[in-house]
KEKE-476811 format. One record per residue (C-alpha): residue number from 1; x, y, z. Coordinates in steps of 0.5 Angstrom, whole numbers, plus 500, padded with zeros to 3 digits. Example, Ala and Ser with C-alpha at 12.3 -4.5 7.8 and 13.67 -1.06 7.14 Angstrom:
<rs>
<r><n>1</n><east>525</east><north>491</north><up>516</up></r>
<r><n>2</n><east>527</east><north>498</north><up>514</up></r>
</rs>
This chain:
<rs>
<r><n>1</n><east>507</east><north>167</north><up>464</up></r>
<r><n>2</n><east>501</east><north>170</north><up>462</up></r>
<r><n>3</n><east>494</east><north>169</north><up>465</up></r>
<r><n>4</n><east>488</east><north>169</north><up>461</up></r>
<r><n>5</n><east>484</east><north>175</north><up>464</up></r>
<r><n>6</n><east>477</east><north>172</north><up>462</up></r>
<r><n>7</n><east>480</east><north>166</north><up>467</up></r>
<r><n>8</n><east>482</east><north>170</north><up>472</up></r>
<r><n>9</n><east>475</east><north>174</north><up>472</up></r>
<r><n>10</n><east>471</east><north>167</north><up>472</up></r>
<r><n>11</n><east>476</east><north>165</north><up>478</up></r>
<r><n>12</n><east>474</east><north>171</north><up>482</up></r>
<r><n>13</n><east>467</east><north>170</north><up>480</up></r>
<r><n>14</n><east>467</east><north>163</north><up>483</up></r>
<r><n>15</n><east>471</east><north>165</north><up>489</up></r>
<r><n>16</n><east>465</east><north>171</north><up>490</up></r>
<r><n>17</n><east>460</east><north>166</north><up>489</up></r>
<r><n>18</n><east>463</east><north>161</north><up>494</up></r>
<r><n>19</n><east>463</east><north>166</north><up>499</up></r>
<r><n>20</n><east>456</east><north>168</north><up>498</up></r>
<r><n>21</n><east>454</east><north>161</north><up>499</up></r>
<r><n>22</n><east>458</east><north>160</north><up>505</up></r>
<r><n>23</n><east>454</east><north>167</north><up>508</up></r>
<r><n>24</n><east>447</east><north>164</north><up>506</up></r>
<r><n>25</n><east>449</east><north>157</north><up>509</up></r>
<r><n>26</n><east>451</east><north>161</north><up>515</up></r>
<r><n>27</n><east>444</east><north>165</north><up>515</up></r>
<r><n>28</n><east>440</east><north>159</north><up>514</up></r>
<r><n>29</n><east>444</east><north>155</north><up>520</up></r>
<r><n>30</n><east>443</east><north>162</north><up>524</up></r>
<r><n>31</n><east>435</east><north>161</north><up>522</up></r>
<r><n>32</n><east>435</east><north>154</north><up>524</up></r>
<r><n>33</n><east>438</east><north>155</north><up>531</up></r>
<r><n>34</n><east>433</east><north>161</north><up>532</up></r>
<r><n>35</n><east>427</east><north>156</north><up>530</up></r>
<r><n>36</n><east>430</east><north>150</north><up>534</up></r>
<r><n>37</n><east>431</east><north>155</north><up>541</up></r>
<r><n>38</n><east>423</east><north>158</north><up>539</up></r>
<r><n>39</n><east>421</east><north>150</north><up>538</up></r>
<r><n>40</n><east>424</east><north>148</north><up>545</up></r>
<r><n>41</n><east>421</east><north>154</north><up>548</up></r>
<r><n>42</n><east>414</east><north>152</north><up>545</up></r>
<r><n>43</n><east>415</east><north>145</north><up>547</up></r>
<r><n>44</n><east>416</east><north>147</north><up>555</up></r>
<r><n>45</n><east>410</east><north>152</north><up>554</up></r>
<r><n>46</n><east>406</east><north>146</north><up>552</up></r>
<r><n>47</n><east>409</east><north>141</north><up>557</up></r>
<r><n>48</n><east>406</east><north>146</north><up>562</up></r>
<r><n>49</n><east>399</east><north>147</north><up>559</up></r>
<r><n>50</n><east>399</east><north>139</north><up>559</up></r>
<r><n>51</n><east>400</east><north>139</north><up>566</up></r>
<r><n>52</n><east>395</east><north>144</north><up>567</up></r>
<r><n>53</n><east>390</east><north>140</north><up>563</up></r>
<r><n>54</n><east>392</east><north>134</north><up>567</up></r>
<r><n>55</n><east>390</east><north>138</north><up>573</up></r>
<r><n>56</n><east>384</east><north>140</north><up>571</up></r>
<r><n>57</n><east>382</east><north>133</north><up>568</up></r>
<r><n>58</n><east>383</east><north>131</north><up>575</up></r>
<r><n>59</n><east>379</east><north>137</north><up>578</up></r>
<r><n>60</n><east>373</east><north>135</north><up>573</up></r>
<r><n>61</n><east>374</east><north>128</north><up>575</up></r>
<r><n>62</n><east>373</east><north>130</north><up>583</up></r>
<r><n>63</n><east>367</east><north>134</north><up>581</up></r>
<r><n>64</n><east>364</east><north>128</north><up>577</up></r>
<r><n>65</n><east>365</east><north>124</north><up>583</up></r>
<r><n>66</n><east>361</east><north>129</north><up>587</up></r>
<r><n>67</n><east>356</east><north>130</north><up>582</up></r>
<r><n>68</n><east>355</east><north>122</north><up>583</up></r>
<r><n>69</n><east>354</east><north>122</north><up>590</up></r>
<r><n>70</n><east>349</east><north>128</north><up>590</up></r>
<r><n>71</n><east>345</east><north>124</north><up>585</up></r>
<r><n>72</n><east>345</east><north>118</north><up>590</up></r>
<r><n>73</n><east>343</east><north>123</north><up>596</up></r>
<r><n>74</n><east>337</east><north>125</north><up>591</up></r>
<r><n>75</n><east>335</east><north>118</north><up>589</up></r>
<r><n>76</n><east>335</east><north>117</north><up>597</up></r>
<r><n>77</n><east>331</east><north>123</north><up>598</up></r>
<r><n>78</n><east>326</east><north>121</north><up>593</up></r>
<r><n>79</n><east>325</east><north>114</north><up>596</up></r>
<r><n>80</n><east>324</east><north>118</north><up>602</up></r>
<r><n>81</n><east>319</east><north>122</north><up>599</up></r>
<r><n>82</n><east>315</east><north>117</north><up>596</up></r>
<r><n>83</n><east>315</east><north>113</north><up>602</up></r>
<r><n>84</n><east>312</east><north>119</north><up>606</up></r>
<r><n>85</n><east>307</east><north>120</north><up>600</up></r>
<r><n>86</n><east>305</east><north>113</north><up>601</up></r>
<r><n>87</n><east>304</east><north>114</north><up>609</up></r>
<r><n>88</n><east>300</east><north>121</north><up>607</up></r>
<r><n>89</n><east>296</east><north>117</north><up>602</up></r>
<r><n>90</n><east>294</east><north>112</north><up>608</up></r>
<r><n>91</n><east>293</east><north>117</north><up>613</up></r>
<r><n>92</n><east>288</east><north>120</north><up>608</up></r>
<r><n>93</n><east>284</east><north>113</north><up>607</up></r>
<r><n>94</n><east>284</east><north>113</north><up>615</up></r>
<r><n>95</n><east>281</east><north>120</north><up>615</up></r>
<r><n>96</n><east>276</east><north>118</north><up>610</up></r>
<r><n>97</n><east>274</east><north>112</north><up>614</up></r>
<r><n>98</n><east>273</east><north>116</north><up>620</up></r>
<r><n>99</n><east>269</east><north>121</north><up>616</up></r>
<r><n>100</n><east>265</east><north>116</north><up>614</up></r>
<r><n>101</n><east>264</east><north>113</north><up>620</up></r>
<r><n>102</n><east>262</east><north>120</north><up>623</up></r>
<r><n>103</n><east>257</east><north>121</north><up>618</up></r>
<r><n>104</n><east>254</east><north>114</north><up>619</up></r>
<r><n>105</n><east>254</east><north>116</north><up>627</up></r>
<r><n>106</n><east>250</east><north>123</north><up>625</up></r>
<r><n>107</n><east>245</east><north>120</north><up>621</up></r>
<r><n>108</n><east>243</east><north>115</north><up>626</up></r>
<r><n>109</n><east>242</east><north>120</north><up>631</up></r>
<r><n>110</n><east>235</east><north>122</north><up>633</up></r>
<r><n>111</n><east>233</east><north>128</north><up>630</up></r>
<r><n>112</n><east>232</east><north>134</north><up>636</up></r>
<r><n>113</n><east>225</east><north>135</north><up>638</up></r>
</rs>
């Protein structure tokens, strides 16, 4: 039996091409596995960052509560200052009345001779 040399070369080339395809597929599989590991690592890092951001959000919420409390205290102080301002205005009015009374008394005093 004789085999055709052209056929033998084609079979050999197909075997080589098949082996090359398997090598390429193995390389692709290795690359995919590497990327999967890297993505898993990144996912873990993102989970950690998400936890940190959640913690920061909680801290900001706490700060917001403190600021709201300070605003309330400042509003209370503003009310007290407004009340004090009213008292001072009232005292000024009373002093004005006393001053006017003293002027009237001085005006009615006889002139020194």
